[in-house]
Every structure is written in structure tokens, then in C-alpha cells.
N, C-alpha and C positions, 0 to 999 in steps of 0.2 A: 564552646565544638569543636569537636575533631574533623580535622579536615581530609580530605581523601587522600590515603601515601602516595607511593611512585611505582606502585605492584601494577602491572596494566593490564593483567588478569580478575584482579581479587581486590576490589578497594573498600576504608572505609567512611562514610559520607553516612553523618551524624553519630549514634552510635552501632548502626546498624552495618553490618560487612554485604556487602555486593560481588555479581560477579560480570564483569566488562565483557559484551559477550563478543563471541569468537564463530571464525569460520568453522570449527568443532562443535560447536553448540548446535547446530541443524539438529542432527538426528537428535535431540531429547526436548528440543523444541516440539517437533513434528506428533513424537512422544504424546506429549501431553498436545496440543493442537489434539491430534486424536479423539483422544480422552473425554474431552471436552464436549457437556452437557449443552449449551448454547452453540446457536450457529457462531462459529466461531471465519466470520465472510467480512470483517470491516476491511476494504484492502491496504490500510497502512499497519494492520496484524499481521503482514506476510515477512519470515524472516528473513526473505530477499531483503526487504526493504527498510527492518531494522535492523540487519546489519551494518547495510550499505551507510547509512542514516547516521550511525555510527565514530565513522573514519574520522568526520570534521572533530579539529579542535574545539570547538566552542561547545558539541554537542553529545553526550556518550550514551551510549541506551545503555543498561546495566540489569541485571536482572538476579530475585531473587526465588527460596523455593519456601513459600507461609503457607501451614499448613496443608502439604499436601499439592500446593496449585504454582503455579510456577507465574511471576508479577514481572511484568515486563515495564521498567520506567525510565523516563529523559530527566538525565542531570546537567542539567544546564551550566557548562564549568566556567562559565565567565561569570557568571551571578548567581550561582552556588545551591542551581533550585530544583527542586524535585517533583515529578508530575507522571499520572501511570498514564502511559500509552494508548493501550488498552485494556479489559476485561483480565483477572488473570485467565490461565490455561490449565484444565489439567480438569478428570472427572470432580465435578461436586453440582448440586442442585442448585434451584435459583437461594435457599437459603444460603446453604455455605457460603458461594460465589459472595452474596452480599455480604458475608460476615466478615472474611477475604480483603475484600474492597475497603470498609471502614477499616480495617485495622491498618493499612495501607495508607491506604487516604490520611485517617488523623496524624500518621509518622509523615509525610510529609506537607502536613498543616503546621506541625509542630518545628519542623525540619526550618521549614518556612520562614517561616513568624521572623525566629533564631536571627536569620541572614538580614531578613527588613528585605529583600528584594522580590517577594513574590506573596502576598498577603492570605494566597488561599490557594484551595488542593482540590485539583481534580482529575477527573482521565479525560483524554486529548477527545477521543473515538470510540463513538460507540454507534449501533444502528438502529431503526423500528424492530427489529426479528429479533434482537438484545435485548432494547429495551424493553416491550413483552415479554421476554423471560425474568427478567432482574422483577418485575413490577408484580408477579406471581409470588414475589416474599411481599410479606405486612412493611418489612424493615424498610423494605428498599426507601418507600415512600415517603417513613418517616422521617428518614435518618438522608437522603440525597437528593435533589433538584438540578433533573433535564433539563439543557437549555439548548431549543432547537438549533443548528447548523445552519447557512446558506450550501445550497444544492444539495441534490438528489443522488444513492447511488447507484448505478446502472448494472443489469445485469443480465447479461445476452443469453438464449439458448443455443447453444453449438448445434442442436440441429439440427432448427430453420438456421442456422446463418450456413452453415455448410448447402443445404441448399439453394439458398436464398429466390424456394416458389413464392411464385402469388403475387398480388399485387401490392402486399403492404412493404414487397421490398423491391418494387419497378425500380422506386427511385435510386436505390445504390446499385442496384446491376447497372443500369445506364448510367452512373457515374466510373465505374469499374469497367467497359465494356468499350467506353469512349477512351480510356487512358490505354487500351489497349490500342485501338486501332489508329491511334495519334502519335505510340510510341511503341510499335512492333519488337524492336530490336531491346527490350528492356531486359533486362535480366532482375531476377527474384532471387538471389538465393538464401542460403545458412550464413550468416557471416562467422570471420573468422577473423580467432584476436593478431593471430598473428602479425597480418597481412591490410588487418580494416580500424584497427584502436585508434592510428592517429589519425585515420582518413575520418571517421564518423566522430574524431572528437573535433576536426576542424571542419567537421560539417555541423554538428551541433554548435559552435561559436559563429559560424554565419546564417544558421539559423535566427538564432536570438539580435543578432546587429539585424538582419532582415527585418523581422518582427515587433525594433524597438520595445526587447523586454526582458528585464533580467531573468537568469535558467535560476526557477527555483528547485529542480534539482539536477542542484553543479554536482553537491557532492556526490549522492548515490548514482548519478547516470555515470559519473565518467567508471567509478568503484565495482557494480553491476555487470557491464560490461569488459575490467580483467579479470574478472573471476566465474565468467560465466557455469563453469562445468564444478564447479562446487558448492556455484550453490541450486546446480539443476535446470539451470536457467535457458530459454531460447531464445534469441535474437537472428533477425532476417534486415538484411537490406537491401536496397531496391535502385539498381546500376544504372543511366542512360547515358548511352555511347561513352560509357569508363567512367566515370562519375557520380557518387553514391548520392543521392537526392531523395531518400529516407531510407527509414528505420523502424523498427519497431521490438520489443521484449517481452516477453510473460511468461508464462509457463504454464505448472499441473499445480495441485497443494494437496497439504495432508489432509484437507477438508474433501478430499474424493472430488473438488470443484479447480476451476481455472481460472489465470488473471492475465492482465494485459499491465504490463510495469511501466513501459518506457515509448513511446510513436513520438517521430518525428519526420514531417514530409515536408518539402519543398512546397511553399504555398501556393506556386504557378506551374506548379501543375494537378494540373484538372485528375481526379479521381484517384489518386495514389493515396490520400487520407484515408477514403474507403474498399481500397484495394490490401496496404498494410495491417487490416482488421481482417479484414477474409485470410489472408494468409496466415496469420497468425495463427486463427480459429482450426484452419486446417490441418495446420506442424499440430497444434494439441492435441486434434482429433486424432491423426494416426499416435500418438503416444500413449495417449490410454481413450481408447472409444466409446466408455462408459462415461465420461462426463459430461454433464448437463449443461453446466451454467458459465458465463465467460464474464470474469469482474470489472469493469472498465471502472471502477472509479465514482466519483463525483464530477459530475458534471459543476460545480463551482458556484453555480446560482449563470455560468456563463450562456447568454444568447446563443452564442456561435456552436461553442459545446454541446449546450441543449438541441439544438436544430440534428447539428450532427448524430448527437450518439440518439435520438428518438428515431429516427430515420432506420436503428436495425432495431426495433419494437423487443425494446429487452421487456423480460419477462417479471421481472424487480425493479420494481422502485423502490429504494430504501430510504427515508428519509434518517438522517446522522442528529446525534448531540453530543452535546459535552454534557459531561456529569459533574456536580459539584457537592459539594459538603454542606448539607442545611445548615442555614443559621450563621454561618462564616459569610466572611464579603467575600467577595467573587464580582469579574467582569469579561 
């Protein structure tokens, strides 16, 4: 089997030549996302995440144009197996998307079988709206096997969170108001890369140590904050008495919607998490007042996250799925 060459931008993986994702690919990705005929709304299919995740030495995001669609893959450098990150982007009805999907997943299966490190082929994540689109093609059910993942992807109404009106948002209002009463000296401002980067990295390290958790976003956290402007990403920080106690980031998407990517807050500061989300919603609305939803990603089945996100009354609650080729081994 051919191994990837040393060219950091175009690499052979098996017989196919792929492009390694680059910041300069952003406009191309956006073009294909806009042309997609299914709802391209999965949190982990956004360019900032795909690019930043590829900066690890263990995994690379690569892509290829196949039958007129842009297809992103994750390539595991250590174990040399290939998987689709999300659905192919670009113009095409359900029949066409399924055909491209089948071609790509069949290639992944053949490649992974040769390496022996992965005996199945899969699409890492799709959501419920995308599954419904795919199932309108008879070929999908014949060739693919979707398996439900833990957690629900939550999408909030921008307009409702701007106003936070009514009984349904009483809890969130109380939390934010309590924060302001207790910390009138708090400063909420835009992140400044030149002066804030090392402070935020140190804050993130302390946050992980206090919670006793590994940082699953360790790679893309630091990379996104290094390249905010290139990624058209917004980041906010909250300071109390000169110390950063919280940060969040997100932005507008080529789908016409928005997302929240990173959010970390000192768990001892009550109301901070609610404030961070609210402030990011307001910032996104300033950039584009026509945005309807903000995608806050999956709650991962965690009861604390479920409680937090449900308090913001998500308008869309989408189950997530992993898709496998039928009649092949998977786990």
C-alpha cells in the first residue's frame, strides 16, 4: 500500500491523492457548504473545527473533490486509517450524496482493511435532519446502517436569547442578574490575541486541573485562538479584578446560522456560564441580525450539560448518528 508522501499539502493515502486542509481552503469549503442541499448543521463539520483539529500530529483532516462534492476525511496518522468526518459538501440531491458517500466509504473500508488497524468504514457524525434527507434515497437503507450516538445536538433561537423574555427564561435571567450583582466590577470584552493568548492558555490549564478532567479540545482550543481573524471567529473574555475567569468563542456560518465553539468558565463564579452564552449570542446578532439559530453542539448525555442547555430552551434538538457500511463489521 502506498504511504503518504512528505508534501504537507497534497498527500497520497493508498491510491487516492488528497489535499491536507489549509487556512486558504476556507472560502472553498464555504462555497460547497452553501451549495449543499441537506442541512449542513453538524457542529463538528465547521471549518474552524476541521482545520484546527488537523494541527495535531496524530490526526489530519484531508479532503478530496469526488463527483462534484467536497468530501472531508480524518486520517489517523499513527494507525493509518481513514474515516469520513461528515457528509460530503456541495450540490446534489439525496441520491447523489448517497452515491458519493458509498464510493468514499468503500474506499475507506478497502484501505483500512489493508492496514489492519480498523476493520470498518464510517461517517463519524451526522444529525437527525441529515439522516432524514439521506433516507429519502432508497439506496441509503440498502447500503448503510446508522447507529444512534449518545447526546443531543442543541440549537437555540437567537431572537429568544436576545430578549430572554417570559417565564421560560426566568432561571437564566436570575443567574445572569446574580452575576452582575455579585461582580459589578466584571469586564466583558473582545479577546485580544497579542495580550490575552498566554493568559487564556493558563486559564484553560487551571480550569482542567480544578475539574480533574483531561482537555478533549486541547488541540483545537489553542489553534483557534491563534488564528481568530483567519477563521472569522469571535472570542470574548470575562475579567474580574484583572483576572480572566471565563472565555467563549464562536461565529457565523456559511449556512446562515451560527455556532458556539469554545466555552470555559470558573465553576466557582455563579452565573458565568449563562453570561458567556448570552454575550456570544448578542455578539453574533451584531455581526448578522438575520441569524436564526446558534448550534451549541451535543450535550454528550452528561446530566449537567443537559440541565444547562435545556434552560436555554433549544428550538432544535437533534439526535446524532454514526453511519456504517452495511454487512461490514463495525463497533
